[in-house]
VEXVEXMI-28969 format. One line per 5 residues: their letters; for each residue x, y, z of N, C-alpha, C. Coordinates in steps of 0.05 Angstrom, whole numbers, plus 5000, padded with zeros to 4 digits. Example, Ala and Ser with C-alpha at 12.3 -4.5 7.8 and 13.67 -1.06 7.14 Angstrom:
AS = 5264,4886,5156,5246,4910,5156,5264,4934,5156; 5257,4955,5142,5273,4979,5143,5258,5001,5157
//
This chain:
XXXXX = 5148,4841,5600,5148,4843,5592,5139,4839,5564; 5148,4875,5536,5127,4889,5533,5127,4883,5501; 5108,4890,5488,5118,4886,5453,5119,4911,5449; 5130,4922,5427,5136,4947,5417,5144,4929,5393; 5128,4968,5384,5149,4967,5350,5158,4992,5333
XXXXX = 5172,4991,5313,5190,5012,5313,5183,5033,5292; 5180,5066,5289,5174,5072,5276,5193,5092,5271; 5209,5112,5247,5200,5140,5238,5190,5160,5252; 5198,5183,5258,5172,5194,5259,5159,5205,5245; 5135,5214,5251,5115,5201,5227,5117,5240,5202
XXXXX = 5107,5231,5172,5103,5247,5156,5075,5272,5174; 5082,5294,5158,5068,5312,5172,5045,5332,5143; 5027,5347,5146,5028,5348,5115,4990,5327,5112; 4980,5355,5081,4963,5332,5072,4974,5324,5044; 4981,5298,5052,4972,5273,5037,4979,5258,5040
XXXXX = 4967,5221,5030,4966,5205,5039,4988,5186,5043; 5013,5196,5039,5037,5178,5045,5042,5171,5069; 5033,5172,5083,5042,5159,5110,5018,5146,5126; 4997,5145,5105,4970,5135,5112,4972,5110,5116; 4982,5089,5106,4982,5065,5103,5002,5065,5137
XXXXX = 5014,5073,5145,5043,5068,5159,5021,5082,5188; 5014,5098,5184,4996,5108,5211,4975,5096,5227; 4960,5081,5204,4941,5055,5217,4948,5033,5225; 4968,5026,5221,4977,5004,5228,5003,5014,5250; 5007,5035,5254,5006,5043,5283,4988,5041,5295
XXXXX = 4973,5048,5296,4932,5044,5309,4927,5024,5318; 4936,4994,5297,4922,4978,5300,4936,4964,5321; 4978,4966,5314,4992,4957,5337,4980,4962,5357; 4977,4991,5369,4971,5001,5399,4944,4991,5403; 4923,4999,5389,4906,4979,5399,4915,4943,5415
XXXXX = 4932,4925,5391,4936,4903,5403,4953,4906,5430; 4962,4919,5444,4981,4925,5458,5011,4934,5457; 5017,4942,5426,5035,4942,5432,5054,4978,5432; 5081,4986,5447,5081,5007,5445,5100,5033,5438; 5101,5050,5420,5120,5057,5405,5152,5055,5404
XXXXX = 5166,5049,5397,5203,5061,5387,5200,5083,5368; 5201,5108,5380,5206,5123,5359,5235,5123,5355; 5237,5140,5316,5255,5142,5317,5264,5173,5315; 5268,5189,5317,5265,5216,5319,5285,5228,5303; 5275,5241,5282,5295,5256,5257,5302,5279,5261
XXXXX = 5323,5296,5266,5322,5331,5266,5324,5344,5244; 5324,5374,5224,5320,5366,5200,5354,5379,5201; 5359,5398,5233,5387,5399,5234,5407,5383,5216; 5419,5390,5205,5446,5366,5196,5465,5369,5222; 5472,5366,5235,5492,5371,5251,5478,5342,5277
XXXXX = 5451,5349,5283,5447,5345,5304,5427,5311,5292; 5418,5314,5260,5419,5290,5245,5436,5268,5255; 5464,5279,5250,5483,5261,5247,5490,5249,5275; 5487,5264,5290,5489,5245,5326,5468,5224,5328; 5449,5233,5314,5417,5215,5321,5410,5201,5307
XXXXX = 5430,5193,5280,5434,5166,5265,5447,5148,5279; 5474,5156,5296,5485,5139,5310,5477,5135,5340; 5446,5151,5353,5451,5149,5376,5423,5129,5376; 5410,5135,5346,5388,5116,5353,5373,5087,5356; 5395,5079,5346,5393,5048,5339,5401,5033,5368
XXXXX = 5426,5047,5376,5431,5045,5414,5412,5045,5425; 5404,5070,5417,5370,5076,5431,5347,5053,5431; 5347,5043,5405,5322,5021,5404,5336,5000,5424; 5355,4991,5411,5379,4969,5422,5360,4969,5450; 5372,4987,5470,5360,4982,5503,5333,4983,5503
XXXXX = 5308,4986,5497,5295,4987,5494,5288,4953,5497; 5302,4939,5462,5290,4909,5462,5298,4901,5487; 5330,4912,5500,5335,4884,5523,5306,4868,5537; 5289,4889,5533,5259,4889,5559,5241,4874,5545; 5238,4867,5521,5221,4858,5513,5217,4840,5486
XXXXX = 5188,4820,5486,5187,4795,5482,5181,4780,5454; 5160,4820,5446,5152,4819,5410,5169,4839,5395; 5171,4850,5382,5179,4872,5365,5167,4870,5338; 5151,4893,5328,5151,4895,5297,5170,4917,5293; 5176,4904,5260,5191,4933,5253,5178,4939,5221
XXXXX = 5164,4954,5212,5154,4967,5199,5178,4979,5176; 5181,4960,5153,5211,4966,5138,5195,4978,5104; 5214,4998,5108,5239,5006,5114,5248,5020,5134; 5263,5027,5145,5262,5057,5164,5276,5072,5156; 5256,5094,5142,5268,5109,5116,5295,5128,5128
XXXXX = 5300,5130,5155,5323,5155,5169,5352,5136,5157; 5346,5116,5171,5380,5090,5162,5388,5086,5140; 5364,5079,5117,5372,5078,5086,5387,5049,5081; 5365,5044,5103,5373,5011,5096,5399,5002,5102; 5420,5010,5122,5439,5001,5120,5454,4980,5147
XXXXX = 5462,4965,5135,5458,4935,5161,5465,4949,5185; 5492,4953,5181,5507,4966,5215,5486,4983,5226; 5474,4987,5222,5439,5003,5237,5428,4983,5252; 5416,4962,5231,5394,4936,5224,5411,4929,5257; 5444,4925,5253,5450,4905,5276,5456,4912,5293
XXXXX = 5457,4939,5305,5459,4953,5326,5428,4948,5343; 5407,4956,5332,5388,4959,5333,5382,4918,5349; 5383,4908,5338,5377,4872,5338,5406,4849,5350; 5424,4867,5353,5447,4849,5361,5439,4841,5398; 5433,4839,5414,5422,4831,5441,5394,4828,5440
XXXXX = 5387,4822,5419,5349,4829,5424,5343,4799,5419; 5334,4780,5434,5321,4752,5449,5298,4751,5424; 5280,4766,5428,5255,4768,5430,5244,4752,5399; 5211,4756,5397,5200,4746,5374,5203,4780,5356; 5214,4769,5330,5216,4803,5313,5200,4795,5291
XXXXX = 5180,4812,5283,5155,4795,5262,5165,4827,5248; 5180,4813,5218,5183,4855,5197,5163,4853,5178; 5136,4872,5182,5124,4879,5163,5121,4891,5144; 5130,4891,5121,5135,4909,5092,5122,4926,5077; 5125,4960,5081,5107,4977,5054,5122,4979,5029
XXXXX = 5138,4967,5027,5153,4973,5000,5194,4963,5011; 5189,4951,4990,5222,4954,4978,5228,4955,4956; 5243,4973,4967,5254,4996,4938,5287,4985,4930; 5287,4975,4926,5315,4959,4916,5292,4939,4880; 5270,4942,4898,5250,4912,4875,5240,4938,4867
XXXXX = 5234,4958,4875,5218,4975,4861,5223,4993,4851; 5253,4992,4843,5272,5015,4825,5280,4998,4804; 5281,4964,4817,5292,4945,4794,5326,4945,4802; 5335,4962,4828,5359,4956,4842,5365,4926,4855; 5400,4920,4858,5403,4898,4865,5396,4894,4898
XXXXX = 5384,4879,4912,5382,4886,4945,5407,4881,4961; 5403,4914,4986,5412,4910,4986,5423,4897,5018; 5449,4907,5034,5460,4876,5060,5442,4883,5078; 5418,4908,5079,5407,4919,5105,5387,4900,5103; 5362,4900,5083,5349,4885,5074,5357,4860,5071
XXXXX = 5381,4853,5066,5377,4819,5076,5387,4814,5107; 5389,4827,5115,5391,4828,5139,5365,4823,5152; 5353,4842,5155,5328,4835,5164,5301,4823,5156; 5313,4809,5134,5297,4786,5126,5306,4759,5138; 5334,4760,5146,5353,4732,5163,5345,4740,5184
XXXXX = 5347,4755,5195,5328,4758,5225,5301,4757,5242; 5292,4767,5230,5258,4761,5237,5261,4742,5237; 5232,4737,5255,5215,4707,5253,5201,4704,5244; 5184,4719,5231,5167,4731,5215,5161,4753,5181; 5158,4755,5171,5154,4782,5162,5127,4774,5135
XXXXX = 5130,4789,5141,5095,4794,5120,5099,4815,5101; 5093,4802,5076,5085,4817,5048,5060,4823,5033; 5068,4834,5017,5033,4838,5013,5030,4815,4993; 5034,4795,4974,5015,4791,4957,5033,4760,4955; 5034,4740,4940,5041,4716,4939,5069,4725,4909
XXXXX = 5069,4744,4902,5091,4753,4872,5111,4752,4889; 5107,4773,4913,5120,4796,4935,5130,4765,4946; 5115,4748,4957,5139,4722,4968,5157,4711,4957; 5143,4704,4921,5167,4694,4906,5196,4709,4911; 5197,4729,4909,5210,4747,4909,5226,4755,4928
XXXXX = 5217,4756,4956,5231,4748,4972,5243,4726,4978; 5242,4716,4973,5252,4690,4982,5271,4674,4965; 5271,4686,4939,5292,4683,4915,5310,4704,4923; 5311,4723,4920,5321,4742,4929,5344,4737,4959; 5327,4739,4973,5355,4728,5003,5350,4693,5009
XXXXX = 5335,4685,5004,5345,4660,5017,5342,4643,5033; 5312,4665,5047,5295,4654,5069,5282,4635,5070; 5273,4624,5086,5254,4591,5095,5224,4600,5087; 5216,4600,5067,5189,4617,5049,5174,4603,5075; 5167,4583,5091,5161,4580,5114,5146,4608,5144
XXXXX = 5170,4621,5128,5175,4644,5157,5151,4663,5157; 5143,4671,5116,5144,4690,5102,5111,4687,5098; 5084,4703,5106,5063,4703,5107,5047,4734,5088; 5024,4729,5090,5014,4748,5061,5001,4763,5073; 5004,4795,5065,4982,4809,5089,4950,4813,5058
XXXXX = 4960,4813,5031,4938,4817,5009,4931,4850,5007; 4912,4865,5032,4906,4882,5021,4920,4893,5064; 4920,4925,5059,4933,4938,5077,4901,4946,5087; 4907,4962,5116,4870,4972,5122,4883,4988,5120; 4853,4999,5123,4845,5039,5123,4832,5041,5138
XXXXX = 4831,5057,5160,4816,5056,5187,4814,5090,5177; 4781,5088,5173,4765,5118,5177,4740,5105,5184; 4725,5131,5204,4692,5130,5194,4681,5155,5180; 4692,5156,5153,4676,5168,5132,4654,5157,5127; 4641,5166,5121,4616,5149,5107,4610,5139,5082
XXXXX = 4609,5121,5077,4619,5103,5063,4587,5098,5031; 4580,5102,5023,4565,5105,5005,4561,5075,4991; 4527,5069,4982,4528,5042,4978,4545,5044,4943; 4552,4999,4947,4565,4994,4924,4549,5004,4893; 4560,5013,4883,4541,5019,4846,4559,5011,4834
XXXXX = 4558,4980,4822,4584,4974,4794,4566,4979,4777; 4537,4985,4779,4524,4994,4749,4535,5018,4729; 4549,5038,4753,4556,5065,4736,4590,5063,4720; 4584,5089,4699,4613,5076,4690,4636,5114,4697; 4627,5114,4712,4649,5137,4728,4667,5137,4744
XXXXX = 4698,5122,4735,4723,5111,4751,4738,5138,4751; 4745,5135,4789,4761,5144,4797,4786,5139,4798; 4801,5149,4808,4842,5152,4807,4854,5176,4822; 4857,5165,4847,4871,5185,4862,4898,5170,4867; 4924,5196,4860,4954,5188,4867,4969,5208,4854
XXXXX = 4991,5212,4852,5003,5227,4832,5008,5231,4816; 4988,5258,4807,4981,5248,4782,5005,5265,4760; 5029,5285,4777,5047,5292,4763,5065,5264,4764; 5064,5240,4764,5079,5227,4757,5076,5199,4746; 5031,5194,4751,5017,5194,4733,5008,5201,4699
XXXXX = 5041,5186,4682,5024,5205,4657,5025,5197,4648; 4998,5161,4646,4976,5158,4632,4957,5172,4632; 4944,5191,4649,4928,5207,4652,4930,5228,4626; 4948,5231,4615,4951,5244,4603,4933,5248,4567; 4942,5215,4559,4924,5202,4552,4898,5193,4553
XXXXX = 4880,5195,4580,4851,5192,4588,4829,5199,4555; 4835,5219,4553,4811,5251,4539,4820,5234,4498; 4837,5205,4504,4835,5198,4468,4816,5177,4464; 4808,5169,4497,4800,5143,4491,4762,5145,4489; 4752,5123,4473,4737,5125,4455,4720,5100,4478
XXXXX = 4689,5114,4485,4664,5103,4498,4645,5125,4520; 4640,5098,4535,4619,5118,4557,4634,5125,4586; 4664,5118,4585,4674,5117,4615,4684,5149,4618; 4680,5147,4639,4689,5184,4645,4705,5182,4669; 4723,5200,4680,4750,5187,4700,4742,5222,4711
XXXXX = 4744,5217,4740,4748,5226,4762,4780,5230,4783; 4786,5253,4772,4814,5247,4778,4828,5273,4806; 4838,5254,4818,4839,5264,4854,4872,5265,4859; 4885,5297,4859,4911,5287,4881,4920,5319,4870; 4948,5327,4870,4954,5357,4884,4957,5352,4834
XXXXX = 4953,5385,4832,4944,5391,4819,4973,5386,4794; 4967,5376,4764,4987,5375,4754,4982,5380,4720; 5002,5390,4711,4998,5400,4680,5001,5378,4668; 4995,5335,4682,4977,5319,4652,4959,5309,4658; 4946,5337,4671,4911,5327,4670,4897,5346,4645
XXXXX = 4888,5335,4626,4874,5356,4609,4837,5353,4612; 4828,5366,4623,4804,5367,4624,4791,5364,4602; 4770,5346,4603,4744,5347,4563,4718,5339,4582; 4712,5332,4554,4680,5307,4575,4684,5276,4582; 4709,5266,4584,4711,5244,4601,4729,5243,4620
XXXXX = 4740,5271,4623,4753,5262,4653,4763,5294,4665; 4743,5300,4687,4746,5323,4699,4772,5318,4722; 4772,5340,4734,4801,5343,4748,4779,5352,4783; 4782,5332,4800,4770,5328,4823,4789,5344,4843; 4809,5357,4849,4827,5361,4876,4840,5353,4900
XXXXX = 4839,5357,4899,4855,5335,4935,4832,5338,4953; 4827,5312,4970,4817,5318,4991,4842,5295,5020; 4819,5292,5046,4844,5290,5057,4842,5254,5065; 4867,5236,5069,4852,5212,5077,4840,5208,5074; 4830,5214,5096,4808,5202,5128,4790,5200,5114
XXXXX = 4776,5217,5096,4750,5224,5079,4749,5215,5058; 4746,5184,5073,4732,5175,5033,4715,5188,5022; 4688,5191,5037,4656,5196,5021,4669,5213,5000; 4695,5240,5002,4701,5260,4981,4701,5240,4963; 4690,5217,4954,4713,5213,4924,4692,5210,4917
XXXXX = 4683,5210,4895,4655,5211,4884,4663,5190,4848; 4648,5182,4850,4654,5164,4837,4637,5130,4830; 4644,5104,4804,4637,5077,4810,4654,5063,4814; 4675,5068,4805,4703,5038,4809,4731,5060,4816; 4744,5051,4829,4764,5042,4825,4786,5039,4814
XXXXX = 4806,5054,4798,4833,5056,4793,4858,5048,4797; 4863,5021,4793,4898,5020,4801,4911,5026,4771; 4932,5039,4758,4950,5037,4733,4976,5044,4751; 4982,5043,4729,5020,5060,4724,5019,5066,4708; 5053,5088,4694,5059,5083,4678,5053,5100,4661
XXXXX = 5049,5100,4634,5066,5134,4618,5034,5117,4598; 5031,5092,4593,5006,5080,4579,4981,5074,4598; 4958,5090,4569,4937,5076,4582,4931,5039,4562; 4944,5041,4557,4950,5004,4543,4960,4982,4548; 4980,4992,4567,5002,4966,4593,5002,4988,4615
XXXXX = 5017,4978,4636,5033,4976,4661,5050,4953,4661; 5076,4983,4635,5100,4969,4631,5132,4976,4639; 5156,4968,4634,5174,4985,4655,5176,4975,4679; 5200,4981,4705,5205,4972,4722,5174,4984,4745; 5157,5003,4725,5134,4997,4752,5112,4978,4741
XXXXX = 5112,4965,4726,5099,4942,4711,5110,4927,4724; 5136,4926,4729,5138,4897,4751,5135,4898,4783; 5135,4923,4782,5139,4923,4808,5104,4916,4815; 5091,4928,4788,5066,4932,4810,5055,4894,4812; 5072,4870,4790,5074,4843,4790,5070,4830,4823
XXXXX = 5082,4858,4839,5092,4838,4864,5078,4848,4887; 5059,4881,4882,5062,4901,4901,5034,4898,4912; 5019,4914,4932,4999,4923,4934,4988,4939,4942; 4979,4957,4923,4975,4990,4930,4961,5001,4947; 4968,5016,4960,4958,5036,4980,4929,5031,4971
XXXXX = 4924,5043,4943,4896,5050,4917,4872,5031,4943; 4877,5004,4929,4854,4988,4926,4852,4991,4958; 4861,4993,4979,4855,4999,5005,4827,5024,5010; 4845,5049,4977,4834,5071,4993,4794,5059,4972; 4798,5052,4948,4778,5052,4941,4755,5038,4954
XXXXX = 4767,5011,4968,4747,4983,4974,4745,5001,4998; 4754,5014,5020,4738,5033,5043,4712,5049,5036; 4734,5063,5016,4707,5072,5001,4671,5069,4989; 4679,5040,4994,4658,5015,4980,4662,5025,4943; 4686,5030,4947,4685,5022,4902,4698,5006,4902
XXXXX = 4682,4981,4886,4704,4967,4875,4714,4972,4855; 4737,4957,4848,4769,4973,4842,4775,4956,4814; 4792,4966,4794,4797,4958,4761,4821,4957,4763; 4834,4938,4770,4869,4932,4766,4875,4919,4739; 4900,4921,4730,4915,4923,4704,4914,4875,4712
XXXXX = 4913,4874,4697,4911,4841,4683,4938,4824,4694; 4963,4840,4696,4976,4821,4720,4974,4833,4730; 4968,4855,4753,4968,4847,4776,4976,4829,4797; 4984,4839,4815,4996,4815,4834,4972,4803,4847; 4947,4821,4848,4926,4820,4854,4901,4813,4852
XXXXX = 4918,4803,4820,4886,4797,4799,4870,4768,4813; 4882,4755,4819,4872,4734,4826,4849,4736,4855; 4858,4752,4878,4856,4744,4897,4830,4764,4901; 4831,4793,4881,4809,4806,4872,4787,4807,4858; 4797,4774,4834,4775,4769,4815,4759,4748,4840
XXXXX = 4766,4725,4850,4763,4705,4868,4750,4722,4888; 4752,4742,4903,4731,4749,4918,4712,4766,4914; 4708,4782,4889,4692,4790,4874,4688,4824,4893; 4719,4833,4890,4720,4857,4888,4732,4871,4867; 4716,4867,4844,4731,4885,4822,4732,4871,4796
XXXXX = 4747,4874,4775,4749,4876,4748,4776,4875,4751; 4789,4871,4723,4814,4866,4705,4824,4871,4688; 4829,4890,4680,4842,4897,4641,4862,4894,4621; 4868,4892,4607,4896,4886,4595,4900,4915,4584; 4874,4928,4573,4887,4964,4573,4856,4985,4583
XXXXX = 4862,4994,4594,4834,5019,4592,4815,5024,4574; 4827,5016,4555,4806,5013,4533,4785,4999,4545; 4795,4978,4555,4761,4944,4551,4751,4961,4578; 4754,4976,4592,4739,4977,4617,4707,4983,4614; 4697,5006,4589,4668,5006,4578,4658,4974,4576
XXXXX = 4669,4948,4560,4660,4932,4555,4661,4904,4573; 4681,4916,4598,4678,4893,4615,4659,4896,4633; 4649,4919,4647,4627,4927,4649,4602,4920,4641; 4607,4935,4625,4579,4917,4600,4575,4884,4607; 4601,4879,4609,4598,4848,4610,4582,4829,4631
XXXXX = 4579,4851,4658,4583,4839,4676,4559,4824,4682; 4546,4805,4698,4522,4798,4690,4508,4805,4729; 4485,4811,4720,4465,4808,4745,4478,4806,4772; 4482,4771,4759,4485,4757,4797,4518,4772,4799; 4540,4773,4782,4564,4791,4789,4568,4814,4790
XXXXX = 4535,4823,4794,4544,4848,4797,4545,4849,4825; 4520,4834,4836,4506,4838,4865,4527,4824,4878; 4539,4805,4865,4564,4796,4881,4592,4812,4896; 4592,4831,4875,4615,4846,4886,4615,4865,4894; 4577,4881,4898,4565,4893,4912,4568,4891,4949
XXXXX = 4559,4857,4951,4564,4850,4968,4584,4846,4984; 4614,4836,4972,4636,4836,4978,4659,4850,4978; 4655,4876,4964,4660,4909,4972,4653,4923,4991; 4637,4921,4999,4618,4924,5030,4640,4914,5062; 4630,4885,5050,4634,4865,5080,4672,4868,5068
XXXXX = 4683,4867,5050,4711,4880,5051,4712,4901,5072; 4696,4920,5050,4707,4957,5075,4700,4949,5095; 4680,4944,5110,4676,4947,5143,4704,4930,5150; 4717,4918,5146,4739,4894,5156,4764,4919,5145; 4768,4926,5130,4782,4944,5118,4784,4972,5136
XXXXX = 4777,4986,5148,4767,5001,5162,4765,4999,5197; 4764,4966,5197,4770,4959,5233,4788,4953,5240; 4809,4950,5216,4835,4931,5228,4834,4906,5223; 4820,4893,5213,4815,4866,5213,4849,4838,5191; 4858,4855,5170,4873,4844,5166,4889,4847,5178
XXXXX = 4906,4867,5190,4930,4871,5199,4933,4848,5226; 4900,4852,5235,4891,4836,5262,4905,4808,5266; 4903,4804,5243,4925,4776,5237,4941,4754,5255; 4951,4783,5244,4975,4777,5242,4989,4779,5267; 4987,4797,5280,4998,4802,5308,4981,4797,5327
//
């Protein structure tokens, strides 16, 4: 009897969009799972046939399995309940659902039927944070006892790791600079904090004395990012993370956190972030209400606090690089 995991056809190209899922794939393979790949053609007629055929193909493979991990969502089926039902109607083994994103919660939409079906069908649901667990239980009515918390996605890399340096005030932000409108305002912040920005070129970036555009880097090459702290922020303001983006940060574990920690960079997160308590209790960084607080918050750290941050970031970095977080659940 086999163990399998279900995955969409992987993304290709120079971006980190599929890094989290690809790393999970690698960890699952190492744990003895085989991939049930759903291939999607770019040709409309063939894609239409695959849309009908793929769930049945997976359903046949599941007849011979005792354990299955579903990386949710599967983007090719657009969360349609009938497709998930086709896959799992005759499956008798254990179904583990590993959530990467919940798009309905991310964009403030009603929970769709596909998500409801998967949540009730799964024997175990792995969510990002305590906040996401509360939201999933509230929206779906599932038993909270089958929901477990991952906290951080692993970040597999063999790239060299620089020593942790919480004394410095160079802040890294890596991500979609076109979407991250707050970077337009970084030049207006006073103080001695500087920012290194990584990502595809964007007109939002205004380089100056405190802001430098550093280009792109391969997701596996964490040694390419330069700076002392990694910033997890979103929205159009340096004062807070507001709107639907802010609400999602209250339940989501950003993959940026894993990137920074894997690169041995302590993190700076929003005061209302879902991972605030985890980051602070494990001495992995600091929390701020506004980006204008970063300099004074770093200055307020004692020598003991800086030592704890350095030690714990190095420890967690090693765990993320080896896939320890997901291995606990599978």
